[in-house]
N, C-alpha and C positions, 0 to 999 in steps of 0.2 A: 540260556548261558552256563558255562561252565563256570566251576568254582574258582574264584580270585583269591589268591593268597598273599599275605604279608610277606614270604619269602619271595614270590615273585615281585611284588613292589620294590622291596628290599634291592634284588638284583639290578633290576630296571634303574633304581637312582644311582647305584654303583656304577653301571655303564654308561649312563648320562655323565656322570661328574667325571669320571676318567678317561670317555671316549675311547674304551679299548674293552673285548672281551676278557682278554688276558689278565689286565690290570683289575678288572672287577673282580675276576674269580680270586685272584692274590689277595686283595682287600678283603673278599667275604670268606677266605680260607676254604674254599671249594673249587672243584674241577671247571675247567673252560666249558665242558660238555653241559655240566649242570646250569651253568648260567644261560649258555644258549637255549637249552631246553625250556627254562624258567620264562625267557624272554619270549620264546615262542608260542609258548602257551598262554602268557599274558595277553599277546596280540590276537591269538585267537578266541580267547574269552571276550576280550573287549571289542573285537571285530574290527580292528582299525591296524594300522602299521605304524609302530613307534619309532623305530630306527632303520637306518639305511646301512647295512654290514659292507664295508669296501676293503676288500684284501689288499693288505700292506698299507691301507690309510686310514683305519681304525674305524669307529663306529660314529655316524651322525644320527642326529635327532630329525625326524620328519616335523612338520607343522603340528601335526598331531601330538606328536611326542613332547613337543615343548610346552603344549597346554596342559598335557597330563602330568608332566613333571612336578610343579608345584603342590599338585592336589595329592600325588603320591607322597611326597615329601611332608604333607600335612596329615596324612593318614599316619606314618610311620611316627612323628612327632607326637600325635595324639596317643598312639599305642604305647610310645616311651613313657609319656605322663602317667598312663595307669599304670605301667610297670614301677614307676618311681613311686606312687601311692602305695601300691601295695609292698613295697620295700620297705617304705616308711613304717606301714604298719607292722611288718615284721623286725622293723629297726636294723634292717642290713640294705645295703645298696649292692647292684650289681650291674652288669653292661659295659658297653664301650663309652670312653670319654675322650673325645678327640680335641687337643688342645693345640693352638698354634703358638710358638715362642720365638722372638726375635732371635736371629743367631747368637748375638753377642750376650744375650741373657741366659742362654741354654746351660751353660757350665754352673751357674749359681742356681737355678731354679729348678731343672729337671731331676738331679739328684734328691732335692727336698721333697719333692712331690710323690716320686715313686718311693722313698722310704715312708712318707706320710700315709698315703693311700694302702701301702702294705700293711702298714699298722691298725689302721681304723677302718679301712673298706678294702678287704683284699680281695672282693669280687669284683671289684670295678679294674676293667682293663683299660690303661692309659696308653693312648697312642697320640705321637707328638709330630709335629710338622713344624721343622725349623727352616725359616724362610726371612725374606725382608718384609718388612711391615706392611706395605701395600699389599703384596700377594696375599699376607695371611688375612688380613681384612677381607680382601676381595672372595676368598674363600669361605670366611665365616658368614658374610652376609648372604652368599649363595648357598648356604646350608650344609657346607661341608666340614666346618670345625664348629665346636660349642663355645670357645672362647680363645682369646689372645690374649699373649702377655707382651708388652712392648712399652715403650717410653711416651711420655705424653706428648713429647713433639712429633710423634710419629701418627698420632690419631687421625683417623678420617672421619668425615661426617656420616652420621646414621648409626653410630655405634653407642651403646649404653656405656658407661665405664664406672671403675670403681678404683678408689686410691690404694695402692698396696705399700709402697714406702716411697717417702720423699727422698729424692736424690739430687745432689749436685755433683759436676766433676771437681777433681781435686789433682794436683800434679804428682805423679808418680816418677820417682827418681832412685838411681842407685846411690847408695851411702858415699860413694865417692864423689858424686856430683858437689859441685861448690854451694849449690842452693839447698842441699840437704842437710845443712847446719842451721839453716832458719825453720822454726815452727809453722810460720805462714810465708808464704811467696806472693808476690804480685804478678799481675800479666807482664808489667814492664821489665821486672827481673827475667821472668821467663824468655821474654822477647830476645835478650841478648844471645841464647844459648840454642843450639840445634834442636828441633823437635821431631819427634817420631809419632806421627797423628793417625787416628783411626780414618780412614777413608769410607765411611758410611753416610749416606744422606738421610737425614738432614744435619747429622753430627758434626761432619766437616765444615760445613757452611756456618753453623752457629759457633763451632769454635774460632773459625777465621775471623767472623763479624765481631766477637769480643775484643778481638785484637786491634781490628781495624776502626771500630767504633771509637776507640780510645787513640787513634793514630799512631798505633804500634804496627809494625812489619815484623811478623814471626818468621823465623828462620826454619821454613819446613824442609827438613833433610830427607826423611822417607815418609811415605805414604803405605798402609795395608789395610786390608778389610778384615785382618784376624786380630784380635785382644791379645792372643797368646803371642803373636810376634811382636806386638808393642811392648809387651812384658819382657819378653827375651831380649830385645834390643836395647831398652833400658836397663836391664840387669847388667849387660855388656857395656854399659855407659857411653853407648851412641848418642843418645839425646834423652830429652824428657818426654814423658807421656802426659796426656790429658784424659783421664778416663772415670766412668761412674762407678766402679767397683774397685777396692782396694785388696791387695793381698801382700803378704809378707816377703815371698819368695816368687821368681819366675818359674814357668813350667820347666826350665833347665836347673832350677835350684839356686839360683843366684839371688842374693838379698835385694829386696825392694824397699823403699819408705813412701808413704803417702804424706804429702803436705796440703793442707787447706789453702785455697786461693782467698786472699785478703780483699781482692776487688769483690764489688756484688754482682755475682753471675746468675742468672735465671736458674732455676729448678728444673730438672726434666725428670718428674717422678715416674717410678714404675707403675704402669697401669694394668688393670684387667679389662679388657674390651669384650662386651657381650652383644649379641645379636638383640634386635628388638623383639619383644615378646615374652612369653613364659619363660621362666628360669627353673631348669630340672633341677632334681634333688642331688643329681651328681654333680651340677655346677655349683650349687649350694655349698657342698662338701669341699669344692675347688677352691671355694672362698674363704671357708674357714681355715683351709691348709695354709692357704697364702697369709693369714694373720699369724701365723707362726713360723713366717720364713725369716730366717737370720739375716741381720745387717750385713752387708758386705763391704 
């Protein structure tokens, strides 16, 4: 048997996860030829066919490839654990850390993580995947992400979790809005005015149910999947918003005010979701960095 290498396993896992030689090469920062050659050598070493390469249709795993994939991941994980232990002995961390981040959290979380790791662990390369919560957790449980940042209501079964920050929605208003004169506002007060709501599941359903459970019928004017769009529309006094994070100005630079909701609304905490099993030193550093995340 020819010599099997970790690089071959790394490229095989990259191909399996991206279903593409091109994407695997880009992810691994090498040429397509290098990935193809490593895959061919791995198949020759093992004496089996791992992939089916289909022009214009990407790469599919054979039955043997699907069996080998979790074993390859396990070997790479064990290798990373060994590297982590060596790094701890040297008091340094290095390598890649793949972090999933729910889209609406990115603007609050990613800048902090980039700055924190740049100061404390500059040899760690952060790779962020911004997507919806379900997709992120599926990728994490499939071994493609080391951890995910999302809201408590979005958690799927099978994840370990760590509470990062306790959050509740608040009303976001233009200073010109009639309700901006109050320190707190009720859902009944808000229901009398047009709303600009974030159209993300399950946030929208949870928001509407808070009104409906009190026999209130909110005036939903505009729905958008962008937090920044909500803030800009609120800044123009088109309506009020209900958001987890507050800021004093909209992206357009118009002033905003945040008001606590006087009703008892459920928390929707910021959570760190982790896959089952070993926690790497890099993920432990991620946990430490989130302990210093500023409140928004």
